N, C-alpha and C positions, 0 to 999 in steps of 0.2 A: 474578618472574624466578627466585627460589629454587626454585620447583617445577620449572621446566624444567631447572635445573642438576642437581637431584637425580635427575630422570628420565634425563637424559643420562649421569649417573654410573652409574645402574643398567644402562643399555644397554652402556656401556663395560665394566662388571663382567661382564656376560654374555659379551661378546666375549672378555674376558681368561680367563674360566673355560673356554670352549669351545676356545680356542687354546693353553691352558697346556701348556708343555713345560718340565720342570724344568731341562734343560740349556740352554734359551734364555729364561730368565725375564726377563732384562733387555730383550731384543728384544720379548718379549710385552708387557712393561710400557710400552715406548715406543709400540708400536702402539696399545695401549689408551688412552693419553693422547691420541694423535692422533685416535682414534675419538671420544673424549669431546669434543674441540674441534670436530670436524666435526658431531657431533650437536647440540651447543649452538648452533652457527651455523644449522644446518638448522631447529631448533625456534624459533629467534628469528624467522626469516622465515616459516615455515609455520604456527606457532602452533596445533598440534593441541589438541583438547579432551582433557585428561588425566582421563577419567572412563569408567566402564564404560558401554557402549552406543555409544561412538564408536570407530571402528576405526582411525583414523589412527595413534595411538600403538602399536597392536598390530602394524600392518603395518610400522611403522618398526622395532620390535623384531625381527620376523621377518626383515626385510631384512638387518639387521646380523648376526643369527644365521646367516643363509644365507652371508653373506660369510665369517664365521669358519669355517663348515664347509668351504667351498671351500678356504680357506687351509690347514686341517688336512689335507685330502686331497692338496693340491698338495705340502705339506711331506712328507707320507708317501711320495708318489711320488718326490720328490727324494731322500729317504733311501734308498729302494730302489735307485734308480739309482746313488747314491754307493756303496752297499754292493756293487753288482755289479762295481765297479772295484777293490775292496779284496781283496788276496790272501787275507785272513783270512775273507773272506765265506763260502768253501766250508766252513769249520770251524764256522760258526754253524748253528743249527737252522732249516732252511728252513720247517719246519712252523709254528714260532712266528711267523715273519714273515708267512706267508700268513694265519694266523689273525688277526693284528693288522690286516692290510690288509683282510681280509674284514669285520672288525668296523667299521672306519672307513667302508668303502664302504656297508655296510648302514645305518649311521647316516645317512650322506648321502642315500642313496636314500629311506629312510623320511621323513626331514625334508623333502626336496625335493618329495615327491609326497603322502604321506599327510597330514601336518600342514596344509599350505595348503589341500588339497582338503577335508578335514574342516572346517576353519575356514570356508571359503567356503560349504559346504553348510549348516552350522549357522547362520551369520550371515544367510544368505539365506532360510532356511526359517522360523526361529523367529519373526521379526516379519512374515512375508509376508502379503499380503492374502488369498492363497489359503486359508491356515489360520486366519486371524483376521478373516474378513469381518464377523462380528457385532460385534467390538470396534471395528473401523474405522467401521462403520455408526453406532455409538452415541457416537462421539467428539464429535459435535455434537448437543446436545439441542434438538430443533426442536419448537416449538409450532405446530400448524396452526390457522390463523385463517380466518374467512370474509372475503369481499371487503368486506362492510359494516364490518368492524372497522378497515379502513385509515384511514378519515376521522377516527376518534377517536385512533388510534395515532400518526399523523403529522400534525404541525401544518400548517395553511395558512401559507405564507410569502409576504409581499408581493412583488410582482414586482421592486421595487427591490432586494431582498436576494437574488434568484436569481443563481446562479453564471453569470457571463457569460464570464469568462476561464478557459479550461482551462490545463493546464500549458504547452502550446506557446505560447499567447498571452501568458501571464504571463512566460515566459522571454524572449520577444522584447522585451516592454516593459522588463524589467529590464536586458537587454543593451543596449538603446538608451540607457538612463539611464547605464549604466556607461561607455559609449563617449563620453559627454560630457566625461569626464575622461581624456584620452589617457594621462596618466602612470599613472593607476590601472589603466586598461584594459589596459595593456601587461604588468602583472605579476599581475593577478587575472582570474578569470572567475567567472561566476555558477554556484554549485553546484546541487545537486539541489533542485528546488522542492518544498515541502511545504505542503499545504493544511491550515489549522487555524482553529478558531473562537477569536477573541481577545476577551477582556474585560479592562478595566483602564484606568487613567489613569497615564501616566508622561511624563517629559520626554524628547522625542526631538529631538536636534540643537538643544537649547536652547529648544524649543517644546513646550508641553503638548499631548498627544494623548490623546483618550478613545476607547476602543473598546468598543462595546456589542453583543456577539454579532455581531461583524463577521467574515465569512469573508475570510481573507487568504492569499495565497501568501507564504511566507518562504523565503529561500535565503541560505546563507553566501557570502561572497566567498572563493574558493579560490585557492591558488597556481597560477600558470600552468605551472610546471615545477619540477624539482628545484633548479635554480640560483636560481630566484626564491625558493623556500623557504629555500635556504641563505643568501641575502643578506638576507631580511626576517624570516623566522621567524614572523611574525604577519600577519594581514590586518586592515584597518581597519573591519570591520563586516559588515552583512548587508542584504539587500533586502526590502522589503515592497511587495507589489502587491495592491490591493483586488480580490477575486475578482468582486465585483458591479459594479465600475467600474475597469477597468484604466488609465484615465487618471489615477487617483490612485495614485501610486507614490512611493517614497522610498528613498534609501540611508541607512541608520541608521549613523552613525559615532560617536554618543555617546548614552548613556542615563543619565538622572538626573544630568547634569553630568559624567559620567566617560567619557573616550574609550574606545572599544572596541578590544580587541586580541585577536583570535581566534587562539589558539595550537593547539588540538587540532582538526584538520580531516582530511577524507578524503585530502587531498593532502599533508598533513604527512608527514615521514619519520622513521624510526627511533623514538625514544622518544615522539614526539608524535603518531604515527599512532594513530588512535582505537582500533582493535582491539588493537594491540600494547600500548598504554598500559593498557587494561583487563586484558589477559592477564598483564601483569607487575605488576599491582597487586591481586592476589587473585582473579582470575577465570580462572585457567588451567584449572580443572576445571568451568567453567560454560558451558553452551551459550547463545550469544547470536545474535540475528538482527535484520536490518533496522534499520540506523542511520538515524534521521530527525532532521532539524534542526527544532527548535521554539523559540519564545520563551515565557517565562512571563508572567504578568500584570503584571510590572514591566518587561518588555522585555528581560530578561536572556537571552542565547542559551545553549541547551543542546542536547546530543545525547541523544535518547531511543532506548534500545536494548532490545528485548524479550529476556527470559530464557525459555528453553523447556526442556522435558524430553521424553524419549521414553517414552511411557506404555504402549506395547504390547510386552510381553516384554523390555523393556530396550533394544531395538534399533530399534523402529519407533514411528510415531505421534507426530509432533512437536506439542506443545501448549504454548502460551504460559502461563506461570505468574506472571509478574511483569515488572518493568521496571527498567532502570538509567538514571539521569540523570547525564550528564557535563557539567560546566560547561565551555563551549568556551574560556573564558579562564583560569580558575584550575586546572582539572583536578580539581576536587572531585567525588567520586563518591558517589551515594546510591542505595540499592536499596529497592524497594517491592514489596509484593504487589499483586495486582489491586485489592483492596478499598481499600487505603490510598494508592494513587497520587495525586499532586496533580491537582486538577480541571482544570488547564490542559493536561494530557496528553490528547490526543484518541484516540490509537491505541496499544493494547497488543498487539492481535492482528494479526500480519503478514498481508498480503493473500494470500501464497502458502499459508499454513497454512489460512486460511479457505476458499480456493478448493478445496483438496484435501479438506478435511473435508466441504464441500458435495457434492463429487463422490462420496465414499465413502458419504455419507448417501443419495444417490439411487441409487447402483449396487447396494448390497448389502442392500436391504430384504428380498429373498427369497433371499439367499445368493450365494456367489461364482459357482457354476456357472450359475445363472439369468442373471447379468449377462453371461456368455459366450455362452450358447446361446439359451435361450428369450426372455430379455430382457422378461419380463412385469413391468410396473409399473416398469421402470427409467427413472430420470430423471437429467438432467445439467444443470449450470449453463450458461447461455448464455455465449458468449465475452466476456471482459472483466469488470471489476469496478469500480464507481464508489462514491464516498462520498456519503452522504446525511446531512444535518444536520436534526435535529428536537428541539424542547424542550431545547436545550442539549446534546444527545447526538449522537454520531457513529455512523453505521451503514455497514457494507458492504452494497451492493445488487447483486443479480444476478437475472436472469430464470431460471426453471426450465422446462425443456422435456423432452418425452419423447425417449428415445434415438433418434437419427437424424432428429429433426425439423429442418426448415429454415425459420426465420423466425418460427414460432408458438411461443407459450409456454403452459404449463398453469398458471402462476402466477409469483410472484416471492418472493424471500426478503430479509429485512433481518436482519443480524447485528450486534449491538452491538460496536463496534470495541474496547471496553474489557473488557466482561464476557463476551462471546461468547454472550449470550442471543440466541436466533434465533427468528424468526417466519416461517412460510410462509403466504402468502395465496393461496388458490385462486381464480384468475381467468384465463380464457383471453384471449390477446391477442397482441401482437407483441413480439419481443425488441428489444434495444437496437440491434443492427446493422440490423435491418429498419426500425426507426423512423428511423434515420439515412438510409437509402435513400429512405424515403417523403418525408422532409423535402426532400432534395436533388432529388427528382423533381417537386416543386411548380414551377409556372410561375415563381413569384417567384425561385426559386433556379436553376432549370434554364437559363433564358434567359441569365443572367449567369455561369453555371458556378461558382456558389458552392459551398463545401464546408462541411458541418455538423460541429461538434465532437462529441465523445462525449456521448450523451444523459445527462442527470441527472434522476432521478425526483423529482417534487414532487406535493404534494396541491393541486390546483387546484379549489377549490370542491367538495371531496369526491371528485374523480375522480383516480385515479393517472395522472399525465401525464409524458411526457418533455419536457424543455426543452433546446433546443440553440441555439447561436450560429452564424450563418453567417459565413464569412470568404472574402475574395477571394484572388486569386493573390498579392497582396502580404502576406497574413496579417492584414490589418486587418479589424475587425469590420464587416460589411455588413448584418446583419439578424438576426432571431430567429425561432424556430419552436417550436410546441407540437404534440405528437402524443399522442393518447389511447392508453394501454396497451391498452384494451379494444377499440379499433376503428381500423383503418388508414385509414378514411375521414374521421376527425375530426382535422383539421389546421388550424392557424392560423399564418400567417406575417405578418411586418411589419417595417418599418424600425426601429421601436422596440419595446421589450418590451410597453408598454401597448397598442400597435396589434396586435401579435401575439396578446396575451391576449384583446383584444376580439374579434378574428376567430375565435379558438379557442372562446370562449364562445358565439359565434353558431353555430359548427359543432356544439357540444355540444347546444345547444337544438334545432337542426335534427335531430339524431340521437335526440332524446327521452331523452337521458341525464338522470338525476336530479341536477340541479345543486343543491348545498347553499349555505348562506350563506357569508359571508366569513370572514376570519381571526378576528374577534372575536365579533360577534353580528349577527343580522338586525335591520334597522331599517325601520320604516314611518313616513313623514312626509307631511304636506301642505306643499308649498313653492312659492315663487314663482320663475318663470323669470326670471333676470336677462339672460341672453343665450343664443343657440342658433345653431349652425352645423353644416354637414354635409359629409361626404366620401363620396360614393356613398350607400350605405344606412346608413352609420354617422353618428349625430348626437352632437355634443358639446355639453353643456349646463352652464351655470353657474346656481347658485341663490343667492338673496339670503340664505337662512338658513345656508348653509355656505360659509365663506370658505376659499380656498386649495385647493379640491377641484374637479376636473372630472369630470363624469359622462357615461357613454356609453349610448346606446340604439340598437338596430337597428330600422329601419322594417320589416324582415322579420317581426318579432314584435310590434311595437307600431305599428299603422298610424297612430294619431293623432299620433305624434311628427312626422310630415311637416307637419302643419297647426298645430303649436304655435308661438306667437310669444312674444316677450319680454313679461313681465307676466302670463302665464297661471298659474293655480293648478293644480298637478298633485299627485296622490298617487303616491308612489313607494316602493319598498322596495329595499334593497341590503344587502350585507354590509359593515358598518363595519370599516375596517382602516386601516393606515398609508399605503396607496397614495395618490398624488396624483391618479390617474385611476381611478375606480371604476365598474364596469359596473352598470347597473340591472337588477334582477330583475323588477320590474313597473313599468308606466308607465300612469297613467290621468289624462288631461287633463279636469279637472272643469269647465272652461269650454267644452268642445267636445262636440258630438253629431253623429254621422253621420246 
């Protein structure tokens, strides 16, 4: 707060200097004090970044300088008018007064026109993309990779761990849970949901919980209004909703045996407002962006805020350089660089920054004017950005398409959400929105008017694939779908994830896509059929040698599966993974011959 007080004093001093009149020094001092108070109040609520490259404080200074100039000219005009009524006025030198008036008027005219105009021109042109297209193009260092690299770069994730609940579903589930406590629901609401990868073991509401690379949605309980904040000052915890199974949800009101009392929130007021608290505790001259609620590996709630700088000529090119953590209960602040940020923080690079940097990477490969006229080789990100998790890391994902393309992509990009390391995979296919339309156009969804959630990219047996959840009019989950990035014809839908995956793998084999092994390794065994049943062309098999696993095989590819009975010896191969239902890659009935 001291920084804002000193800045306000400087603005008041400028005002005092520009309006100074020796004969009215007391009046000028009173006005300057009033200006100081007004500026302090204004800065307290607007919280401008007091550093070079941010124009808020400059415009504020110009505004009050403009006010002082107007006051000087008004006072001068008043003096002239007063002098015209004085009988001694004729004895004074008219020339001196006219010169003085002219000087004042000239100062005002120059100030009101030239200074702001020059300021606008300089601030607008110095960091503009027109004159710095090469710098904007290189803000994101992109490694170009072949399609074949995708399978090794991105882990195969078991279907059980695929993201089922998007933000809308997670919010609905959390709000339903909150409403079960009418007293709490009347004074709190579920804040912004954040997706994060959670690891750790801690005591939640008196019960030990273990999270092992679990994708969860977390959200703080926020105050319902100003008077709710005034009466309570804190909220009693946060929500957790499992992203791969929204039926698992909890309101966390205590961690490690200590009751939670969230004080620093987006809906808190005055000194406990998140941004105001940071600005008045040493960060008045630091640019911050994107407040995200996350919990650490001990279940403690934090706000994670990105720190950024303007890297292009001091006024353009926003680039995240670190992160601030704010304890939502104690107000403890810690600052980290990108390399030393705690492992539980998934995101340091704000979505808006990455989206813009991908745009300028694609637009300005051949310069600014090419992006306006010829547009040779110009590429752009597809609408929307989603998070992809692989190998314990978080990535921003977007399709890349040629300028003006509708539905098709020339590849896709993964950008590490912490380090900003980017990879562009060249492969033609469909973008996210087109994949959503394809899924909704399947008979499974079309007949019942199901709506698909935003697609999430996964590695399904080496194939980049979109995974979506279907919801009905009530917002409840009604089914699942897979769509291949590389082909709009390869689609699999089902009431369960395993059914959708089995249908998708069948469609992949039908399309002659090179399907790879499972999440861990390929296994070939001779086993004994314990039981077998079918639904259409899909057969579900239990083996004596593998307990707790169900295997699937399609008669479309393995004809002898139709004639296989319990007790038969079969040679099979499959990708061994953590799934309860595993599709077979080969099936050979050793006891049967056509």
